C-alpha positions as CSV (number, residue, x, y, z in Angstrom):
1,M,-11.9,-6.6,7.7
2,C,-9.4,-8.0,9.2
3,V,-6.8,-10.0,7.4
4,D,-5.0,-12.9,9.4
5,I,-1.3,-12.8,9.0
6,R,0.4,-14.6,11.2
7,A,0.2,-17.7,9.4
8,V,3.1,-15.7,7.0
9,L,4.1,-14.4,9.8
10,R,5.4,-17.0,11.3
11,K,7.8,-18.1,8.2
12,Q,8.8,-14.3,7.6
13,E,10.0,-13.6,11.2
14,E,13.4,-13.1,10.9
15,E,13.6,-11.6,7.2
16,L,10.8,-8.6,9.0
17,R,13.2,-8.4,12.1
18,R,16.3,-7.6,9.5
19,F,13.6,-5.2,7.8
20,R,12.7,-3.3,10.7
21,R,16.0,-3.3,12.1
22,G,17.3,-1.7,8.8
23,L,14.6,0.9,9.3
24,F,14.9,1.2,13.4
25,S,18.6,0.5,13.9
26,T,17.0,-1.4,16.8
27,D,14.9,-4.9,17.2
28,P,11.2,-4.1,18.0
29,A,9.8,-5.2,21.4
30,D,7.4,-8.3,20.9
31,S,4.3,-5.9,20.5
32,G,5.7,-3.0,19.0
33,L,8.7,-0.7,17.9
34,A,10.7,0.9,20.3
35,S,8.4,4.2,21.8
36,V,11.8,6.2,19.8
37,V,13.4,6.0,16.6
38,P,17.5,6.6,18.0
39,A,19.0,10.1,17.7
40,T,21.5,9.3,15.6
41,V,18.8,7.6,12.9
42,L,17.4,11.3,12.6
43,E,20.8,13.0,13.0
44,R,21.5,10.8,9.8
45,L,17.7,11.8,7.8
46,R,18.6,15.4,8.7
47,A,21.8,15.3,7.6
48,E,21.3,14.1,4.3
49,G,17.7,14.8,3.4
50,Q,16.7,11.0,2.6
51,T,18.0,7.2,3.1
52,V,17.8,4.6,0.8
53,P,14.5,2.3,0.9
54,H,14.4,-1.2,2.3
55,R,12.5,-3.7,0.7
56,F,10.4,-6.4,2.5
57,G,9.4,-9.7,0.5
58,P,8.0,-10.8,-1.6
59,V,6.1,-12.4,0.6
60,R,3.1,-14.4,-0.4
61,S,-0.6,-13.1,-0.5
62,V,-3.2,-14.2,2.4
63,T,-6.1,-12.9,0.5
64,D,-5.2,-13.4,-3.2
65,R,-3.7,-16.9,-3.8
66,H,-2.0,-15.7,-7.6
67,A,-0.5,-12.5,-5.6
68,V,3.8,-11.8,-4.0
69,L,4.0,-8.5,-2.0
70,T,7.0,-6.6,-1.7
71,I,6.4,-3.6,1.4
72,V,9.2,-0.6,0.9
73,G,10.2,1.4,3.7
74,D,11.7,5.1,3.4
75,F,12.9,8.0,6.3
76,M,12.4,10.7,5.1
77,D,13.0,14.3,6.7
78,Q,9.7,16.5,6.7
79,A,11.8,19.3,5.6
80,V,12.1,17.5,2.1
81,L,8.9,15.7,2.2
82,L,6.5,18.4,2.8
83,E,9.0,20.9,0.9
84,R,8.9,23.3,3.9
85,P,12.4,24.1,5.1
86,G,13.1,24.4,8.5
87,R,10.6,21.9,9.3
88,E,11.9,19.5,11.9
89,G,11.2,15.2,12.5
90,S,10.9,13.0,9.9
91,V,8.5,10.7,8.0
92,L,8.1,6.6,7.4
93,T,6.7,5.8,4.0
94,L,5.7,2.3,3.5
95,S,4.2,1.6,0.8
96,V,2.8,-2.5,-0.2
97,A,2.8,-3.2,-3.7
98,A,1.4,-6.8,-5.5
99,K,2.2,-8.4,-8.9
100,H,1.0,-11.9,-10.1
101,K,3.4,-14.4,-9.2
102,Q,3.1,-15.9,-12.3
103,L,2.7,-13.4,-14.7
104,G,4.9,-10.8,-13.3
105,T,2.4,-7.7,-13.6
106,R,0.9,-5.4,-10.9
107,Q,-2.1,-5.5,-9.6
108,A,-4.1,-3.9,-6.7
109,V,-3.3,-4.4,-3.2
110,D,-6.1,-5.9,-0.4
111,P,-6.3,-3.0,1.9
112,A,-6.9,-4.7,4.6
113,E,-3.9,-6.9,4.4
114,A,-1.9,-4.2,3.2
115,R,-3.0,-2.7,7.1
116,A,-2.3,-5.6,8.2
117,W,1.4,-5.6,7.0
118,V,1.8,-2.4,8.4
119,E,0.5,-3.3,11.8
120,A,2.9,-6.1,12.2
121,I,5.6,-3.5,11.0
122,V,5.1,-1.2,13.3
123,G,3.2,-2.2,16.1
124,P,-0.4,-2.1,17.8
125,N,1.5,1.0,19.8
126,W,2.9,3.1,16.5
127,L,-0.5,1.7,14.3
128,P,-2.7,4.8,16.2
129,H,0.1,7.4,14.6
130,V,-0.1,5.8,10.7
131,Y,-2.0,7.8,8.4
132,S,-2.8,5.8,4.9
133,A,-2.4,7.7,1.7
134,G,-5.0,4.3,-0.2
135,N,-3.0,3.2,-3.4
136,L,-2.2,5.7,-5.0
137,S,0.4,4.2,-7.6
138,G,-1.0,3.2,-11.0
139,L,0.1,0.7,-14.0
140,T,2.1,1.8,-17.2
141,V,2.6,0.9,-20.6
142,G,5.2,1.3,-22.8
143,G,5.7,4.5,-20.5
144,I,1.5,5.1,-20.9
145,S,-0.9,5.2,-17.9
146,T,-3.5,3.1,-18.8
147,S,-7.0,3.4,-16.5
148,R,-7.0,0.5,-14.5
149,P,-7.0,0.4,-10.7
150,L,-4.0,2.6,-8.3
151,T,-1.8,-0.6,-7.2
152,T,0.0,0.5,-4.7
153,A,-1.0,1.2,-1.1
154,Y,1.0,3.7,0.8
155,F,1.0,4.7,4.8
156,Y,3.0,7.1,6.5
157,L,4.1,7.6,10.2
158,F,5.0,11.1,11.1
159,L,7.7,11.3,13.7
160,G,9.6,14.2,16.0
161,T,13.0,14.9,16.1
162,D,12.6,13.6,19.2
163,G,11.4,10.1,17.5
164,V,7.9,10.0,19.1
165,P,4.7,9.9,16.4
166,H,2.7,12.8,16.4
167,A,-0.1,13.9,14.3
168,E,-0.3,13.8,10.7
169,P,1.2,18.1,9.5
170,E,-0.5,21.2,8.3
171,H,0.7,21.1,5.0
172,Q,-0.5,18.0,3.7
173,L,1.6,15.9,1.0
174,G,-1.0,16.5,-2.4
175,V,-2.9,13.5,-1.3
176,T,-5.7,13.3,1.3
177,L,-4.5,10.8,4.4
178,H,-7.0,9.2,6.9
179,P,-6.1,7.7,10.1
180,L,-5.1,4.1,9.3
181,A,-7.3,2.8,12.4
182,D,-10.0,4.8,10.8
183,A,-9.1,3.0,7.3
184,V,-11.0,-0.2,6.0
């Protein structure tokens, strides 16, 4: 199932542009990201191991009239994330979370809507290189995990040192990854 978020994107165009610029230090072309992430971004990643996450939203959900979504993007060095010293390249992690707009309680994210937001961020050219880990984060009440459904959807884009996307690494993150093109 495909979710049409174009109306919301038009209203959030400037905020989405700032979010992309914060992640990639460049304004993407009309249909996707620049072909490579600037070398200075990758150098910073290697030097620091991780960057400060960037947030987009809250923005209203198009599939649940009671929900607002927040998307967090973060780059991390592959060596740190995969616990493989010497591994080169970086990983863009995008997480999509939903909250009830009046109650503020967490709720599950519609996978098709999460996919649509990820496509809006990375563009159609990089979408085939994005992997979905599904919904991972759960709910906690008073510090105790509940048996409720997992609520936050996670996506990964693996980049070489040249900033070009590549297949998922042979060493997994401890979760099963699925090409986003196959998901939903």
